N, C-alpha and C positions, 0 to 999 in steps of 0.2 A: 503493500500499499504506499510505502514511502515514495516509490517511483511515481505512482499516480499523483501524489501531491504536487510533484514538480511539473508534471504534464498539465495539470489544471491551472497552475499559476503561470504557465508559459503560453502566450497567445498563439505562436506559430504551431507548436506541438498540439495545442488544444484542438485546433481546426481538424486535425487528422483523427480525433477520437470520435467514436460513435456516441450517441445519446445513451445507449445501454451501459457503456463504460462509465459515463458520468453519473448515471443513476446508481450503479453499483457503489461508486465512490461516495455519493451523498448518503446512501442508506447506511453504509459502514460508519460514517461520521455521526449520523443521527442516533445510531444504536450505541456507540461508544463514547459519546460526549454528553450523555444525559440530556437535560432539558435546555441547557444553555446553547444558543446558536452562535458558534464561533465564526471568526472571520473566514476561515477556509470553507465552512458550510455555506456562508453567505456568497462567497465567490462562485461556488459550484452552482448555486441557484441562478446567479446571473449568467453563468456560462450555459446552462441548460436553456434559460430564457432566450439567449441570443441564438442558440442553435435552432430552437424551435421557430423563431422568427425568420431565420434563413430558409428553412425548409418549408415553412408554411406562412408566408408573408401576409396572407389574408385572414388569419385566425383572429377571432375576437379576443379582446383583452381578458374577459372572464374565463374563457376556455384556455387561454394561454396560462393564466395563473393556476387553474386547476391542474393542467398538465405538469407544470413545474412542481406543484405541491405533491402530486402523486409520484412523480419521478424521484423527488428528493426525500419523500417521507416526512415533510414538514407542513405545518398548518398553513391554511390559505392566508390568514391574516399576517402571519410572519413573512410569507412570500410577498404579499402586497407591500408591506412596510420596507422590505429589503429592496424591491424594485424601485419604489418611490425614493428611497434614500440614494440609490445608484443614479437615477435620472436627475436628482437634484444636485448631487455633489460629484458624480462621476466616479465614485468609489464606494466601498463598504467599510463600516467602522468596526472596531474591536469592541466586544461587550465589556461593560464595566462590572465585572463580577468578582473583583478582588475582595476578599474578606479582611476586615480590619482585625489584625491580630493584637491581643492585649499586650501592652508594654509592661516592662518591669514595674513601673510606677502603678499601673492599674492593678497589679497583683499585691500591692501593699495594702492591707486592710486597716480598719480603724484602730484595732487593738495594737497592731505593729506601730502605727503612728503615735499612739499613746505611749508605747514603750520607748520609742525613740525620744519623745518629748521628755519623758522622765529621766532618761539617760543624760540629756542636756541639762536638765534641772539639777542632776546629781553633781555636775561640775560646779555649779554656783554654790550648792550647799557645802562642797569641799573648799569653797573659796578659791576656785581655780577657773580662769577664763576659758570658756568652751570655744575652741576654734574648729574650723571645718575639718582639718586633718585629725584632730583628736577624736572628734565625734564619729567620723567615718571609721576609724580604727575600732572603737568600742562597739559600734553597731555591727560591723562585719566580723568581729570576734564573738558575737553572740550567735550560737547555733540556731536559736529560735527565731532569728530575724533574717530577712532576706539580705543577700550579699549584693551590695550596690557599688557601681562605679562612681567616681567623683562627680561626673556630669549628671548622672541619674539622681544622685543624692541631692545635688543642688536644686534640681527641678522639684524633688519631693519636698525639700525645705520651703520652697516658695509656696507650694500648695498648702503646706502646713502653717503658712503665715509667719515664717521666720525670715529674718533679714540680717545682713551684716552691719555692724556698727564699727566703723574703722577707727582705730586709735594708732596713729603713726603706721608702723609696719604690721601691727596685729589687727585681726578682724574677729570680733567677738560675735558669736551667734546669739542674737536676741530675738524676741518675739515681736511681731508687728504691733504697733500701737493700738490698732483697732481691736485685735484679738485680746490684748492685755486689758483694754478698757472693757470689753465684753465680759471677760472672766471676772474681773474685779467688781463689775456691776452686778453680775450674777451672785457672787459670793456675798457681797454687801446686802443685796436684796433678801437672799434666803436667810441670812443671819437676822435681819430685821424682822422678818415674818416669824421666825422662831421665837424671838423676844416678845412678839405680840401674842404668842400663844396659839397661832394658827396651825392647823393640821396641814402637813405637807405631804402630797401624794406624788409618787413617781410611777410613770408608766413606760412601757416598752413592748417591742415585739420580739419574738424569737421563733425558732422552728425545731421540730423533732422529726427525725426520719424513722420509718418503720424498721430500717436495718441498723439503727443505732444500738451498739452494744459495747461492753467494756470487759476486758479480761481482769481488771482490777476494780475494787470497790473503793471510792473516795468518800470519806465522811466529811461532814461540815468542819470539824475541828482542823482538818489539814489544809483548808483553803486559806491562804495568807493574804491574798490580794486579788484584784480583778485580773491582773495579768496571769497569775498562777492559775486561776480558775479557767481562763480562756485557753491557755496552752494545753489544758486537760480536755478541751472540747466541751466545756460545761456551760459557757455563757453564750450570749447571742452573737455579737459582733457582725461583721459583714463578710467574713471568710466564707468560702463556698461550703455548703453543707456536706457532711460526710455520710457514708452509709448508702445502702441501696433501697429501692422500693419507694413506696408512697411517702408523702410528707405532710405533716400537720403544721399549720401556721397558727401561732399562739399570740394573744394579746392579753395583757393583764395590768393591773394597777394596785399599788399598795403603799403603805405608810409605815411608820415605826410601830403601829399597832397591828400589822400584818396585812396580808392580801385582803382586798375589799371583797366581801362576800357578794357573789353575783356578778363580779366584774370580769370574769373569764370569757374570752372569745376564742374559740378553737374551731378551725375548719380545715378540711382536706385540700391540699394543693391541687389545682387543676392544670398547672403549667409545668413543663419539664425544663425549668431554667435553673441556673446555678445560684441565683440570688433570690432569696425568699422575699425580698422587698418587692419583687415584680408582682406578687400576689396581692398586695395591698394597694388600695386606692382611696382617694378622698371620700367617696360615697360610703364605702365600707367602714372606714375609720370613723367618719362623722356619725353614722348610724349607731355604731357601738358607743362612741363617746357621749352622744346624747342619752343613751340608755343608762350609762354609768353615772352621769352627773347627779341624778336624784339620790344615788347611793352614798354620796360624799357629804361630809359635814359642811355646815355653813361657814362662810368666810374662810374657805380653805384655799390652798395653793396647789396647783398641778405643775409638775416639772416634766418636760418632755424634750426630746431632741428636735432637730430641724429637718426631719424627713419631709419631702414635698407634700405627702398626703396628710401631714399634721397641720397643714395650713390651708384651711378651706373657708370660704366666705360664709359667715353665719348671720343670724338675725341681730338687729341692734337691740341694746338694752334700753329700758325707759330712762328719760331724762326730764328735767323740769319743763321742757318744751312740749312734752306730750300732754294730751288731754287726759283727764282723770279716767274717763271711760276706757281709753286705750291701755292705760296702765293696769286697770283692773282686768282687762281681757288678757293682757300678757301674763299677769300673775296666775290667772285661772288656767292658762295653757300650761303652766308649770305645776299645776295641781296644788296651788297655794291658796288657802282660804282667805277671803276678805269679808268685810261687812260694810253696809251702807254708811255707818257712822264714821268711817275712816276718811280723814282729809287727804289731799294730795301728798302732803309732806309725809304722812304715816305710810302711804302706799309706796312712795319712793324709798323710804327707809327699809321696808320689807324687800323691795326689789333689789336693793343694793346687796342684801345678804344672800340673794340667789346667785349673784355673780361670783365666778371663780376666776382667780388670778392665774394666768398661764405664764410660767417662767421657762425660758428657753435655755437649754444647756449650751455652753460654748462648744464649738466643734472639736473633735478629737480629744475629748475629756471624759472617756467612758468611766473613769474612776470616780466621777461625781454622781453617778447614778447607782444607788444601792440595789436596785432591782436586778442589776447584773449578777450580783452575788446570790440573790434569791434564785435566779435562773440556774446558777451552778448547782444548787441543791436539787432542784427539780430534774435537770437533765442528768445529774449524777445517779439519781434514783432510777430513771428510765434506762440508762446504760447498764446499770448493775443488775437489773431485773428482767430485761427484755430477752426472752427465750424463744418466743414464737415468731417474732418479726411480722406480726399481723397488725394492721393499722388500728383495728378496734381495741386490741390488747394494749397497744402502745398508748392509745388515748386514755385508757383506764389507768396505766402506769403514770401518765402525765398528771391526771387528777390526783392520784395518790401522792405524787411527788409534791404537788402544790400544798396538800394537807400537811406534809412533813415540815414545811417552812412555818415555823411557829412565830407568834408575835415576838417572843424573846430573841429569836434569830434575826427577825426584821430590825428590831431595836439595835442589835449588835452591828448589823450591816449599816444602818444609818450612822451609828457612832463612828464606824470605820470611815465612812464618807466624810464626816465632819473633820476628821483628822486630815484627810486629803485636801479638804478645803483650806485648812489652816496652813498646810505646807505650801499650797499654791499662792496663798496670800503672802506668805513670808518671802517666797522666792523673788518677788518683784523688789522688795526692799534690799535683799542681798545683792541682786544684779545692779541696782542703782548705786549702791554704796561702792561696790567693786570697780564699776566703770568710772566712778568719780575719782577713784584712787589712781587710775591709769592716766598717762599723759593726755591732756585734753586738746592739744594742738591738732589742727587739721582734721577735725571731727567730721565725718561724713556718713550719712545713713543711706544705704543702698537697698532699694526695694526690688530691683530686678537682678536676680541672682545669675551671674554669668561667670564663666571661667576666669575672666580677667579681674573680677571683683573679689576673688577668693584667696588672695595672698595671706598667709599666716605663718 
């Protein structure tokens, strides 16, 4: 067949070929090149088209297209499009069927990014300036983290909102001002809400595969950190799910008092994708979220990450500009009792209590969500007890695992998270102090990380 390819592409030799030979060539390509119509197939269609016109100049266009379609084993519409393209441009184009391969950066998940951030913070805690060379070394020395080239690591740092702060010949890796501001605002807000005595709820999604199992049993006491739990495959994260078979998508919410009774959403995955986030959308989340809200305490705070489906347009809450009747109607839609003796001020006061504050986690800070540690217990229970690998049995193990996460455990997880908040709050003071100790001449902040910016 290789020789035939050259014949088809050569105009002089092609004229000596029979239509039957061209048909055989086209059928071979159509059978061996799947559904994608490649350039050589298109060229054969044009060659057959020309040969038929030479032998039958009076043939109608429709019959001509049918003849080419039958001869080449290709659909009529594709033949028409190919002929039209040839008439318009004088040539046929190559199909754009190249798949986008994931880069090394694409394979770095949120927990890896969190671990890298903590390694950078560790330098500050040791009162040592974190330079690019030092950080690459400690990251690549960690067998649990991906091995990255200098260029890839620079791109990753930019995604993680790090930047270089130059001090003479040294470049310290610092976090971008907007991320630091976000993080400090989050920690400041959640501290204030705790002082006000509000109940703080944390929500998140995870997945459980029917094939998940473990050769070792991990108990809660061995889990030292979010990173530790993740490396054991017990937390959510965005790393591709392991195991075979069907998958359950799970959403839940909890506080220091435990998981919220009635707050579980669990459904079977319908898509065979590597990322469980593909299963969730704004409508599904919003429907679940609206059902959960009445189960939460008044004047509470809800902490969630910034997944796209966590941000959907919702109804407005009553304001003083609303008419009294509209406020009453809004409250009644929330199953809140009112009485005719209430004035507008009273109604707005009640409406205010129905509102929940949503607090957004800063990106790549998985350690600030205690539900990740709760998931570690749940998934650990599933992995340790899964013997049938049937989805219904796994669903029951999931429910049992959720029951194993006691309010005492949740309280410990929240306490652990508060310690992480304190560390992150402190790191900004340490980095400021150390950078002030360095020579301050020629100070330059670089937000675009390139190879030329990384001298250290």
